[in-house]
C-alpha positions in Angstrom: 1.4 -17.8 -6.6 -0.1 -20.1 -4.0 0.5 -19.7 -0.3 -0.2 -22.6 1.9 -0.8 -21.4 5.5 1.2 -23.1 8.2 -0.6 -23.6 11.5 1.7 -23.5 14.4 0.8 -24.2 18.0 3.6 -22.6 20.0 6.4 -20.0 19.8 8.9 -22.9 19.9 7.2 -24.5 16.9 7.5 -21.1 15.1 11.2 -20.9 15.9 11.8 -24.4 14.7 9.9 -23.8 11.5 11.9 -20.7 10.7 15.2 -22.5 11.5 14.3 -25.5 9.3 13.6 -23.1 6.4 17.0 -21.4 6.9 15.6 -18.1 8.3 18.4 -16.6 10.4 16.8 -15.1 13.5 20.1 -14.5 15.4 19.9 -10.7 14.7 16.3 -10.4 15.5 15.7 -8.2 18.6 18.6 -5.9 17.7 18.5 -2.4 16.3 15.2 -1.9 14.4 14.4 -5.7 14.2 11.7 -7.3 16.4 12.0 -10.7 18.2 10.6 -14.1 17.4 8.3 -13.5 20.4 6.9 -10.4 18.6 6.1 -12.5 15.5 4.4 -15.1 17.6 2.3 -12.4 19.3 1.2 -11.1 15.8 0.2 -14.7 14.9 -1.8 -15.1 18.2 -3.6 -11.8 17.7 -4.5 -12.8 14.1 -2.4 -10.0 12.6 -0.1 -12.3 10.7 0.1 -15.7 9.1 3.0 -17.8 8.1 3.0 -19.7 4.8 5.1 -22.2 2.9 5.5 -22.5 -0.9 7.0 -19.9 -0.6 7.9 -19.3 3.1 6.5 -15.9 3.9 5.0 -13.7 6.6 1.6 -12.6 5.3 0.3 -9.4 6.9 -2.9 -7.5 6.1 -2.9 -3.9 7.0 -4.9 -0.7 6.5 -2.8 2.3 5.3 -4.3 5.8 5.8 -3.4 8.7 3.6 -4.1 12.0 5.5 -3.6 15.1 3.4 -2.8 18.7 4.3 -2.8 20.6 1.0 -0.2 18.9 -1.2 1.4 17.2 1.7 0.6 13.9 3.4 1.1 12.8 7.0 4.1 10.6 7.5 5.4 8.8 10.6 9.1 9.7 10.5 10.3 7.8 13.6 9.2 5.3 16.1 10.7 5.4 19.6 10.6 2.1 21.6 10.0 1.9 25.3 13.5 0.3 25.7 15.2 3.3 23.9 15.5 1.8 20.4 14.7 4.1 17.4 13.2 3.0 14.1 13.2 5.2 11.0 9.8 4.8 9.2 9.0 7.6 6.7 5.6 6.0 5.9 2.0 7.0 6.2 0.1 5.7 9.3 -0.8 2.0 8.9 -2.4 -0.6 11.2 -2.1 -4.4 11.0 -5.7 -5.8 10.8 -6.9 -8.3 13.3 -8.7 -11.5 12.2 -12.1 -10.8 10.8 -11.6 -7.0 11.3 -12.8 -4.7 8.6 -10.4 -2.3 7.0 -12.5 0.7 8.2 -12.4 -0.5 11.8 -8.7 -1.1 11.6 -8.1 2.4 10.1 -10.0 4.1 12.9 -8.4 1.9 15.6 -4.9 2.7 14.3 -5.5 6.5 14.2 -7.0 6.4 17.7 -4.0 4.4 19.1 -1.1 6.1 17.3 -2.4 9.6 16.6 -4.4 10.0 19.8 -7.4 11.0 17.7 -10.9 10.5 18.8 -13.4 8.7 16.5 -15.4 11.9 15.9 -12.2 13.6 14.5 -11.8 10.9 11.8 -13.6 11.1 8.5 -12.9 8.1 6.1 -13.3 8.7 2.4 -14.7 5.3 1.4 -14.6 6.2 -2.3 -10.8 6.5 -2.2 -10.4 2.8 -1.1 -8.1 0.6 -3.1 -6.5 -2.8 -2.4 -2.9 -3.7 -3.4 -0.2 -6.1 -2.5 3.6 -6.0 -2.4 6.3 -8.5 -1.4 9.6 -7.4 0.2 12.0 -8.3 2.9 10.7 -7.2 6.3 12.3 -4.3 8.2 10.9 -5.9 11.4 12.0 -9.5 10.6 15.1 -9.4 8.4 15.5 -12.4 6.1 11.8 -13.3 6.3 10.0 -12.3 3.1 6.7 -10.6 3.8 3.6 -10.3 1.6 1.8 -7.2 2.5 -1.9 -7.1 1.6 -2.7 -3.4 1.8 -6.1 -1.8 2.2 -5.4 1.9 1.3 -7.8 4.7 2.0 -7.8 8.5 2.4 -9.1 10.2 5.5 -9.4 13.6 7.1 -8.5 14.0 10.8 -9.6 17.2 12.4 -7.5 19.4 14.5 -4.1 18.0 13.7 -1.0 20.3 14.0 0.2 21.9 10.7 3.9 21.2 11.6 5.9 18.3 13.0 4.5 16.7 16.2 4.7 13.6 18.3 2.2 11.3 20.1 2.5 8.8 22.9 0.9 5.4 22.7 -0.4 3.5 25.8 1.7 0.4 25.7 1.5 -0.6 29.4 4.9 -2.0 30.5 6.1 -3.7 27.3 9.8 -2.8 26.9 9.8 -3.7 23.2 6.7 -1.8 22.2 6.5 1.5 20.3 5.9 4.2 22.9 6.4 7.4 20.8 5.4 8.2 17.2 7.0 11.2 15.5 5.0 12.7 12.6 5.6 15.3 9.9 3.9 16.6 6.7 5.8 15.6 3.6 5.4 16.2 -0.1 4.9 12.5 -0.7 6.8 9.2 -0.1 10.0 9.3 -2.1 8.8 6.5 -4.4 5.5 8.2 -5.3 4.7 10.6 -8.1 1.5 12.5 -8.9 0.0 11.8 -12.3 1.2 15.2 -13.5 4.8 14.6 -12.2 4.8 11.2 -14.0 3.6 12.8 -17.2 6.3 15.5 -17.1 9.0 12.8 -16.5 7.6 10.7 -19.3 8.2 13.5 -21.8 11.9 12.7 -21.7 11.3 9.7 -23.9 8.2 11.0 -25.7 7.6 12.2 -29.3 9.5 9.5 -31.2 6.6 9.1 -33.5 6.4 12.6 -34.7 3.9 15.3 -33.9 0.1 15.9 -34.1 -2.1 13.2 -35.5 0.7 10.8 -36.2 1.9 11.0 -32.6 -1.6 10.5 -31.3 -2.1 7.5 -33.5 1.1 5.9 -32.3 0.0 6.6 -28.7 -3.4 4.9 -29.3 -1.8 1.9 -31.0 0.8 1.7 -28.2 -2.0 1.7 -25.6 -3.9 -1.1 -27.4 -0.7 -3.1 -27.8 0.4 -2.8 -24.2 -3.1 -3.5 -22.9 -3.1 -6.7 -25.1 0.2 -7.8 -23.5 -1.2 -7.2 -20.0 -4.3 -9.2 -20.9 -2.3 -12.0 -22.3 -0.1 -12.2 -19.2 -3.2 -12.3 -17.0 -4.6 -15.1 -19.1 -1.4 -17.1 -18.7 -1.3 -16.5 -14.9 -5.0 -17.3 -14.3 -5.8 -19.9 -16.9 -2.5 -21.5 -17.8 -0.9 -21.6 -14.3 2.2 -19.5 -15.1 3.3 -18.9 -11.5 6.3 -16.9 -12.6 4.0 -14.0 -13.6 4.1 -12.0 -10.4 2.4 -8.8 -9.5 5.7 -7.1 -10.0 5.9 -8.3 -13.7 2.3 -7.2 -14.2 3.2 -3.8 -12.7 5.8 -3.4 -15.4 3.1 -3.9 -18.1 0.8 -1.4 -16.3 3.7 1.1 -16.4 4.0 0.7 -20.2 0.2 1.3 -20.5 0.6 4.4 -18.3 3.4 5.8 -20.5 1.3 5.6 -23.6 -1.7 7.2 -21.7 0.7 10.0 -20.7 1.9 10.3 -24.3 -1.7 10.5 -25.6 -2.6 13.2 -23.0 0.5 15.2 -23.8 -0.3 15.1 -27.5 -3.8 16.4 -26.8 -2.3 19.1 -24.4 -4.1 17.6 -21.4 -2.9 16.9 -17.9 -3.2 13.3 -16.6 -4.0 14.8 -13.2 -7.0 16.7 -14.6 -8.1 13.6 -16.4 -7.9 11.5 -13.2 -9.8 14.2 -11.3 -12.6 14.5 -13.9 -12.9 10.7 -14.0 -13.2 10.6 -10.2 -15.9 13.3 -10.3 -17.8 11.4 -12.9 -17.7 8.2 -10.9 -18.6 10.0 -7.7 -21.8 11.3 -9.4 -22.5 7.9 -11.0 -22.0 5.9 -7.8 -22.3 8.4 -4.8 -22.4 5.6 -2.3 -19.9 3.3 -4.0 -20.5 0.9 -6.9 -23.8 -0.9 -7.0 -25.2 -3.3 -9.7 -28.5 -1.5 -9.7 -27.0 1.9 -10.4 -24.8 0.3 -13.1 -27.9 -1.1 -14.9 -29.8 2.2 -14.6 -27.1 4.8 -14.9 -27.6 8.0 -16.8 -24.1 9.5 -16.3 
């Protein structure tokens, strides 16, 4: 999918562009929604771009996963200076400024929103991953948003072990978030650990029999689904099939994961253990992250 960036000079031009593309902003600034002026501020700060073909808000952010045992830190509520409340239930995340690195954005966000100091924050660079998702924006209803997400895990020293809140210095802005409410939760409702997924996949498993026959079918299924995924990538990148979206590719990756879980279950292995062992192997092979030199001369 191609996004053509629209360069707007004023807030009035932004408002006219939204109206000309049938984006209804009449409810913006009410309840949990932000205002057109907030969107313009994001654009001026380099946090957001507006595109056409399709019309989207494009936001790049860094999301930080902070763990406490089996739980992760989640921002449950945001309290605005003008008294409004927004339900979040998401890990801490910070919109990235123009030309800002994801690591700088991660530290900046945790300093601003958690009140942490840089020496408390320890970023796990090897956990880094990049992903995208497209959905309607909670902040700007009716305006589809493409989120480019740099996700990373971090440890933050001396955080409370129970629910807590932090204040953010927002000067006198009435529409800014002043209070962040935090809690430790098992995981976002939409997420599963590898072992949890494997257990749920067992509901539809075993149709091919038991033992070697089941393993063979799992192996053939893996090869077949991987081939389908590769074919879709070929059509998207080489043949210009713009209807092959990340969401459709995610469906194919889900099928691959199902057969991987089936193979692991047949071998009486846990997907979580497999993932952990693979991560340890890669950490030994590339202790400072991937490098071409280590790849050429690797012994592990």
